[in-house]
DODO-917225 format. One record per residue (C-alpha): x, y, z; residue number from 1. Coordinates in steps of 0.001 Angstrom, whole numbers, plus 500000, padded with zeros to 6 digits. Example, Ala and Ser with C-alpha at 12.3 -4.5 7.8 and 13.67 -1.06 7.14 Angstrom:
SITE      xx      yy      zz  pos
SITE  512300  495500  507800    1
SITE  513670  498940  507140    2
This chain:
SITE      xx      yy      zz  pos
SITE  086179  312551  566953    1
SITE  083980  309657  567970    2
SITE  086277  308983  570901    3
SITE  084832  312093  572547    4
SITE  081575  310228  573140    5
SITE  081126  307629  575842    6
SITE  080425  304001  574990    7
SITE  076699  304215  575726    8
SITE  076310  307212  573428    9
SITE  078052  305441  570566   10
SITE  076100  302226  571078   11
SITE  072848  304183  571269   12
SITE  073612  305960  567987   13
SITE  074348  302606  566335   14
SITE  071096  300958  567460   15
SITE  069465  301343  564030   16
SITE  072631  301339  561924   17
SITE  073363  298703  559330   18
SITE  075239  295540  560340   19
SITE  078193  296739  558265   20
SITE  078347  300037  560153   21
SITE  078101  298233  563478   22
SITE  080938  295862  562511   23
SITE  083083  298796  561405   24
SITE  082569  300612  564711   25
SITE  083189  297453  566718   26
SITE  086553  297107  564973   27
SITE  087238  300816  565465   28
SITE  086576  300589  569228   29
SITE  087712  297101  570305   30
SITE  087737  298123  573978   31
SITE  083948  298624  573981   32
SITE  081799  295556  574572   33
SITE  079022  296537  572172   34
SITE  076888  293479  572865   35
SITE  076935  294054  576623   36
SITE  076253  297765  576176   37
SITE  073242  296982  573950   38
SITE  071895  294626  576597   39
SITE  072416  297223  579335   40
SITE  070651  299921  577322   41
SITE  067794  297617  576375   42
SITE  064883  298852  574326   43
SITE  065067  302518  573497   44
SITE  062842  304996  571711   45
SITE  063858  305836  568153   46
SITE  063774  309541  569061   47
SITE  066600  308996  571549   48
SITE  068664  307145  568940   49
SITE  068075  309891  566380   50
SITE  068959  312570  568934   51
SITE  072285  310879  569698   52
SITE  073024  310485  565991   53
SITE  072293  314192  565489   54
SITE  074597  315123  568380   55
SITE  077425  313106  566857   56
SITE  076856  314603  563407   57
SITE  076751  318109  564883   58
SITE  080085  317514  566644   59
SITE  081671  316253  563413   60
SITE  080315  319227  561454   61
SITE  081511  321664  564105   62
SITE  085021  320247  564111   63
SITE  085101  320252  560316   64
SITE  084146  323928  560240   65
SITE  086752  324731  562900   66
SITE  089465  323107  560775   67
SITE  088440  325126  557720   68
SITE  088762  328443  559536   69
């Protein structure tokens, strides 16, 4: 499911995540240079990070509901 999002979206959503979560995602997507993406994005408002996290959660919830039907 997360593969549906581009690298910048994933990195943005992980900006305030725990180090463990970041490490997990870096192993999950080895083709994404997370450090470079973070540098390219730079400082970002927390509202933007939360919005991206909510978009990802909404997509996961939507796909979960679709599978239950």
